[in-house]
C-alpha positions in Angstrom: 51.0 -20.2 11.3 53.0 -19.9 8.1 52.8 -16.3 6.8 53.1 -17.5 3.3 50.0 -19.5 3.6 47.5 -17.4 5.6 44.4 -18.9 6.9 41.5 -18.6 4.5 38.9 -15.9 5.5 35.5 -17.4 6.5 32.7 -17.2 4.0 30.3 -14.3 4.4 27.4 -16.6 4.1 25.5 -17.0 7.4 24.1 -20.2 8.8 20.7 -20.7 10.1 20.0 -18.4 13.0 22.9 -16.0 12.5 22.3 -12.3 12.6 22.9 -10.3 9.3 25.2 -7.3 9.4 23.5 -4.0 9.5 24.8 -1.3 7.0 26.8 1.6 8.2 24.7 4.6 8.9 26.9 6.7 6.6 26.0 4.7 3.6 23.0 7.0 2.7 20.8 9.6 4.2 17.3 9.2 5.6 14.9 9.4 2.7 13.0 12.7 2.6 11.5 15.2 0.2 13.5 18.4 -0.6 11.9 21.8 -0.4 12.7 22.3 -4.1 10.8 19.2 -5.2 7.7 20.3 -3.3 8.0 23.8 -4.7 8.2 22.4 -8.3 5.1 20.3 -7.7 3.1 23.2 -6.2 4.1 25.5 -9.1 3.2 22.8 -11.6 -0.3 22.3 -9.9 -0.9 26.0 -10.0 0.1 26.5 -13.6 -1.9 23.5 -14.7 -5.1 24.5 -13.0 -4.8 28.2 -14.0 -4.1 27.5 -17.7 -6.6 24.7 -18.3 -7.4 24.4 -22.0 -9.9 22.4 -23.9 -13.5 22.9 -25.2 -14.7 19.4 -24.3 -14.5 17.5 -21.0 -12.1 14.8 -22.2 -9.6 17.4 -23.5 -9.8 19.3 -20.2 -9.2 16.1 -18.2 -6.3 15.2 -20.5 -4.7 18.6 -20.1 -4.8 18.3 -16.3 -3.6 14.7 -16.5 -0.5 15.7 -18.5 0.1 18.9 -16.5 -0.1 17.3 -13.1 1.7 14.1 -14.3 4.7 16.1 -15.6 4.8 18.2 -12.5 4.8 15.1 -10.4 7.6 13.5 -12.5 9.7 16.7 -12.3 9.2 16.8 -8.5 10.2 13.2 -8.0 13.2 13.5 -10.3 14.5 16.5 -8.3 15.0 14.2 -5.3 17.2 11.8 -7.4 20.3 13.7 -6.3 20.2 11.8 -3.1 20.0 8.5 -4.9 17.3 6.1 -6.2 16.5 4.9 -2.7 15.5 8.4 -1.7 12.5 7.9 -4.0 11.4 4.8 -2.1 9.2 6.7 0.3 5.6 6.4 1.4 4.8 10.0 0.5 6.0 9.4 -3.1 4.0 6.2 -3.3 0.9 7.9 -2.0 1.2 10.8 -4.6 1.7 8.3 -7.4 -1.3 6.2 -6.2 -3.6 9.2 -6.1 -2.5 10.2 -9.6 -3.0 6.6 -10.9 -6.5 6.6 -9.4 -7.6 10.0 -10.7 -5.7 11.0 -13.8 -3.7 8.2 -15.3 -6.4 6.9 -17.6 -6.9 10.3 -19.1 -3.4 10.1 -20.7 -5.3 8.1 -23.3 -8.4 9.2 -25.2 -11.6 9.1 -23.2 -14.3 10.3 -25.6 -17.2 9.0 -23.5 -16.2 11.5 -20.9 -17.7 14.2 -23.2 -21.1 12.5 -23.0 -21.4 12.3 -19.2 -19.9 15.5 -17.9 -19.9 19.2 -18.7 -16.5 21.1 -18.8 -17.2 23.2 -15.7 -17.7 20.0 -13.7 -14.4 18.6 -14.9 -12.6 21.8 -13.9 -14.1 21.7 -10.4 -13.2 18.1 -9.9 -9.7 18.5 -11.2 -9.2 21.5 -8.9 -10.3 19.4 -5.9 -7.7 16.8 -6.8 -5.0 19.5 -7.1 -5.8 20.6 -3.6 -5.3 17.0 -2.4 -1.9 16.8 -4.2 -0.9 20.1 -2.7 -1.9 19.1 0.8 0.2 15.9 0.7 3.2 17.7 -0.8 3.2 20.3 2.0 2.2 17.9 4.8 5.2 15.7 4.3 7.4 18.5 5.7 5.3 19.1 8.8 6.5 16.1 10.9 9.6 15.9 13.0 12.5 13.6 12.1 12.9 11.9 15.4 12.2 8.1 15.5 11.7 7.8 19.3 11.0 4.2 20.3 11.0 2.9 16.7 14.8 3.5 16.5 15.7 0.7 18.9 13.0 -1.6 17.5 13.8 -1.1 13.8 17.5 -1.3 14.3 17.6 -4.3 16.6 19.5 -7.1 15.0 17.5 -10.3 14.3 18.4 -13.7 13.0 17.3 -15.3 9.7 15.4 -17.8 11.9 13.4 -15.0 13.5 12.3 -13.7 10.0 11.2 -17.1 8.9 9.4 -17.7 12.2 7.6 -14.3 11.7 6.7 -15.3 8.1 5.1 -18.6 9.2 3.1 -16.8 11.9 1.7 -14.3 9.4 1.0 -17.0 6.8 -0.8 -19.4 9.2 -2.7 -16.6 11.0 -3.5 -14.7 7.9 -5.0 -17.6 5.9 -6.5 -19.3 8.9 -10.0 -18.0 8.5 -10.0 -18.7 4.8 -9.1 -22.3 5.2 -11.3 -22.6 8.2 -14.3 -21.5 6.1 -13.8 -24.5 3.7 -12.9 -27.1 6.3 -9.2 -26.7 5.5 -9.5 -28.0 2.0 -6.7 -26.3 -0.1 -8.4 -27.3 -3.4 -11.6 -25.6 -2.4 -9.6 -22.5 -1.4 -8.1 -22.3 -4.9 -11.4 -23.0 -6.6 -13.4 -20.4 -4.6 -10.6 -17.8 -5.0 -11.3 -18.0 -8.8 -15.0 -17.4 -8.4 -16.7 -14.0 -8.7 -15.8 -11.4 -6.0 -17.7 -11.6 -2.7 -19.0 -15.1 -3.4 -16.4 -16.9 -1.4 -17.3 -18.7 1.9 -14.9 -16.4 3.7 -16.4 -13.2 2.3 -17.4 -10.8 5.0 -21.1 -9.9 5.2 -22.3 -6.3 5.2 -22.6 -6.0 8.9 -20.2 -8.7 10.1 -20.4 -11.1 13.1 -18.0 -13.0 15.4 -16.4 -14.5 12.3 -15.4 -11.0 11.2 -13.0 -10.9 14.1 -11.2 -14.0 12.7 -11.4 -12.5 9.3 -9.4 -9.5 10.5 -6.4 -11.8 11.0 -6.3 -11.9 7.2 -4.7 -8.4 7.3 -1.5 -10.2 8.3 -1.3 -11.5 4.7 -0.1 -8.0 3.7 3.1 -8.6 5.7 4.0 -11.7 3.7 5.1 -9.8 0.5 7.4 -7.5 2.6 9.0 -10.5 4.2 9.4 -12.1 0.7 11.2 -9.0 -0.5 13.6 -9.0 2.4 14.4 -12.7 2.0 14.8 -12.6 -1.8 17.2 -9.6 -1.6 19.3 -11.4 1.0 18.9 -14.9 -0.3 22.6 -15.7 0.2 22.2 -15.7 4.0 19.0 -17.9 3.9 19.0 -21.6 3.3 17.4 -23.0 0.2 14.6 -24.5 2.3 13.9 -21.1 3.9 13.9 -19.4 0.5 11.5 -22.0 -1.0 9.1 -21.7 1.9 8.9 -17.9 1.8 8.7 -17.5 -2.0 6.1 -20.3 -2.2 3.9 -18.4 0.3 4.5 -15.2 -1.6 3.6 -16.8 -5.0 0.3 -18.1 -3.5 -0.4 -14.7 -2.0 0.1 -13.1 -5.5 -2.3 -15.7 -7.0 -4.8 -15.0 -4.2 -4.7 -11.3 -4.8 -4.9 -11.6 -8.6 -7.8 -14.1 -8.5 -9.7 -11.8 -6.2 -10.0 -9.2 -8.9 -9.3 -6.2 -6.6 -6.5 -4.3 -8.3 -5.5 -2.1 -5.4 -4.9 -5.2 -3.2 -2.8 -6.8 -5.9 -0.9 -3.5 -6.3 -0.3 -3.4 -2.6 1.3 -6.9 -2.6 3.7 -5.9 -5.4 4.6 -2.5 -3.8 5.3 -3.9 -0.3 7.4 -6.7 -1.9 9.4 -4.1 -3.9 10.0 -1.9 -0.9 11.3 -4.8 1.2 13.5 -5.9 -1.7 14.8 -2.4 -2.4 15.9 -1.6 1.2 17.4 -5.0 1.8 19.4 -5.3 -1.4 23.1 -4.3 -1.2 23.7 -1.0 -3.0 26.1 -2.6 -5.5 23.2 -4.6 -6.9 21.2 -1.7 -8.3 20.7 -3.4 -11.6 18.8 -6.2 -9.9 16.5 -3.6 -8.3 15.9 -2.0 -11.7 15.1 -5.4 -13.3 12.8 -6.6 -10.5 11.0 -3.2 -10.5 10.5 -3.2 -14.2 9.0 -6.8 -14.1 6.7 -5.7 -11.2 5.6 -2.6 -13.1 4.8 -4.6 -16.3 2.9 -7.2 -14.2 0.9 -4.5 -12.5 -0.1 -2.8 -15.8 -1.1 -6.1 -17.4 -3.0 -7.2 -14.3 -4.9 -3.9 -14.2 -6.5 -4.6 -17.5 -7.0 -8.4 -17.1 -8.4 -8.1 -13.6 -10.9 -5.6 -14.7 -12.2 -8.0 -17.3 -12.9 -10.9 -14.9 -13.6 -9.2 -11.5 -17.4 -9.4 -11.8 -17.5 -12.9 -13.3 -14.5 -14.6 -11.7 -11.2 -15.9 -13.0 -12.5 -19.4 -13.4 -15.3 -18.3 -15.8 -12.9 -15.9 -17.6 -10.4 -18.7 -18.3 -13.2 -20.9 -19.6 -13.9 -18.3 -22.3 -16.3 -15.9 -20.6 -15.6 -12.2 -20.6 -17.4 -9.0 -19.5 -19.1 -8.0 -22.7 -19.2 -4.4 -21.7 -15.4 -4.4 -21.5 -15.0 -6.6 -24.6 -16.5 -3.8 -26.7 -14.8 -1.0 -24.8 -11.5 0.0 -26.4 -10.6 2.9 -24.1 -8.2 2.4 -21.2 -10.1 2.3 -17.9 -9.0 2.4 -14.2 -11.9 3.4 -12.0 -13.1 6.8 -13.2 -12.6 8.3 -9.8 -12.3 11.7 -11.4 -15.8 11.3 -12.8 -17.3 10.6 -9.4 -15.3 13.6 -7.9 -16.6 15.9 -10.6 -20.2 14.8 -10.0 -19.8 15.4 -6.2 -18.6 18.9 -6.8 -21.9 19.5 -8.8 -24.2 18.4 -6.0 -22.3 19.6 -2.9 -23.1 22.1 -1.5 -25.8 23.1 -4.2 -28.2 20.2 -3.4 -26.8 18.8 -0.2 -25.0 20.3 2.8 -21.5 19.2 3.5 -21.4 16.1 5.8 -18.9 17.5 8.3 -17.2 15.0 10.6 -19.4 12.1 9.8 -16.9 10.4 7.4 -13.8 10.9 9.6 -15.8 9.5 12.5 -16.9 6.4 10.6 -13.3 5.9 9.4 -12.0 6.0 13.0 -14.5 3.4 14.3 -14.3 1.1 11.2 -11.8 -1.4 12.7 -14.1 -2.1 15.7 -15.9 -5.4 15.0 -19.7 -5.3 15.2 -19.6 -8.4 17.4 -18.0 -6.2 20.1 -20.1 -3.1 19.3 -23.6 -4.2 18.1 -24.8 -0.6 17.9 -22.0 0.4 15.6 -23.3 2.8 12.8 -24.1 0.9 9.6 -22.7 3.5 7.2 -23.0 7.0 5.9 -26.4 8.7 6.4 -26.2 9.7 2.8 -24.0 7.4 0.6 -22.2 8.6 -2.5 -24.1 6.1 -4.6 -27.4 7.4 -3.3 -26.3 11.0 -4.0 -25.4 10.2 -7.6 -28.4 7.9 -8.2 -26.3 4.8 -8.6 -27.6 2.6 -5.8 -26.7 -1.0 -6.2 -23.2 -0.1 -7.4 -20.0 0.7 -5.6 -18.5 4.0 -6.6 -14.9 5.0 -5.8 -14.0 8.7 -5.4 -10.6 8.4 -3.7 -10.1 10.3 -0.4 -10.5 13.5 -2.4 -14.2 12.9 -3.1 -14.9 11.8 0.5 -13.0 14.8 2.0 -14.8 17.1 -0.4 -18.3 16.0 0.7 -17.2 16.5 4.3 -15.8 20.1 4.1 -15.4 21.1 0.5 -12.0 22.2 -1.0 -10.7 23.0 2.5 -11.5 19.5 3.6 -9.5 18.0 0.7 -6.5 20.2 1.5 -6.6 19.4 5.2 -6.9 15.6 4.6 -4.0 15.9 2.2 -2.0 17.6 4.9 -2.9 14.7 7.3 -1.8 12.0 4.9 1.3 13.9 3.9 2.3 14.4 7.5 1.8 10.7 8.3 3.5 9.3 5.3 6.3 11.9 5.5 7.0 10.8 9.1 6.9 7.1 8.1 9.4 7.7 5.3 11.9 9.0 7.8 11.8 5.7 9.6 13.8 4.2 6.7 17.5 3.9 7.6 20.5 1.9 6.3 20.9 0.8 10.0 17.5 -0.9 10.0 17.6 -4.7 10.6 15.7 -7.1 8.3 12.8 -6.8 10.8 12.9 -3.0 10.6 12.9 -3.2 6.8 9.9 -5.5 6.5 7.9 -3.4 9.0 8.7 -0.2 7.1 7.8 -1.9 3.8 4.4 -3.1 5.3 3.5 0.6 5.8 3.4 1.1 2.1 0.2 -0.9 2.0 -1.6 1.9 3.8 0.0 4.5 1.5 -1.3 2.8 -1.5 -4.8 1.6 -0.4 -5.7 4.7 1.6 -5.7 6.9 -1.5 -8.7 5.0 -2.8 -10.8 5.7 0.3 -10.4 7.5 3.6 -12.4 4.7 5.3 -9.8 2.1 4.8 -6.9 4.0 6.4 -7.6 2.9 9.9 -7.7 -0.8 8.9 -4.8 -0.4 6.4 -2.4 0.4 9.2 -3.4 -2.7 11.2 -1.0 -5.1 9.4 1.9 -2.8 10.3 0.8 -2.4 13.8 0.3 -6.2 14.0 3.9 -6.8 12.7 5.3 -4.4 15.3 3.4 -6.0 18.1 4.2 -9.6 17.0 7.8 -8.8 16.3 8.2 -7.0 19.7 6.7 -10.0 21.4 9.0 -12.5 19.8 12.0 -10.2 20.4 11.1 -9.8 24.1 10.7 -13.5 24.5 14.1 -14.0 22.9 15.7 -11.4 25.2 14.0 -13.0 28.2 15.4 -16.4 27.4 18.8 -14.9 26.8 18.8 -13.2 30.2 17.5 -16.3 31.9 20.2 -18.4 30.4 22.8 -15.9 31.3 21.6 -15.8 34.9 21.7 -19.6 35.1 25.3 -19.8 33.8 26.3 -17.1 36.3 24.9 -19.0 39.2 26.5 -22.3 38.0 29.9 -20.6 37.8 29.6 -19.4 41.4 31.6 -16.8 43.2 
């Protein structure tokens, strides 16, 4: 070879089925919260609650919203010294989700709050929320850093073909029952998706039946955004056909989530997509991460308002000119008024009703078991929150704070916060620059549980199923691949002979 004309280096672009290179473990540290960031948050919570000011309920709620919000921002900013990716953690996402559900709307004027609650109730409800924040902040430091079995699974190299194969499995299995319910008519799926909530042919009944088992496969849909994030971030190693396939499925999933009118579901899609994108994107492309994150944030804020307007009437009727009249005349920003429900619960427990003890945790644990398998499964709480507050016929959200409070009071809220903090803190430590694309998408799928579990303790045990499913399915495919490789290697060895 002529030294003056060296051979051209091969292109870094990978062909179908090639295995992407895993980043060096020295590129960054494992994401984790610092002791200083937790201390800042705890001090901020204490100062806010102990110095509450305001003569009316809305002012008290606003004071706590600003105090806790600024404390949370200061705590998160403290961890920036380890880089932006150190903030992409499940414990951070859970804290932000809880704040969004309980206090975010009080950053804007909420004058109607003065008409429905007395100041002492607001203070008690805000204090309960503060115990929840404190529990999660402390709990994230309680778990060990070891990964155990997950290290080999998350860091095991996989091909682009494997990721696309996993995507198609989740897409087909996730949407199977939906299409099955309408005789596999895609037009009907789109049409019914735009109808009012719970009116679709695939909607689950109150008690469920054998079809509910097929419906549970729909949880695999939550893995699709994570796969889309991984593929988009590493689009140069995927073919155009693969990229179109995955992004088309993701676009339909976003439409399905948006048309459904459930904001926490739509938010979960965006969050898991962003996590997959963030951890798969090369570090030199930070600007792309900022742009994509900004677009997703704007989309979420816009959708939060629009989805609230059509969730009871359906997107189809909304686009035709219909609108929820109550919201049309309501000028104040509204999320879910979780704080209102929490405040009301602190008024009636334990003054009028005894704490419910282990009933709610027990119901949460057995929730994933289909009634077709367990016909005698309890139908629900012996005393529902709606019944307690005299709002039967409605669905009231109180976040895990309200449910934990009616179980064991302030101590229950703190203990539940410790539990969530420990779980999410441990999961955050599974992130590593050595994770393969499969490890990244499984890690990203765990953010679904972090987001949606803040709304209710009941959904936690079902929210982790997509992640468990991704691990089981991925492990199956990887074992099959390894078995084929060993079999092929053995055949070659026998053919070569001694």
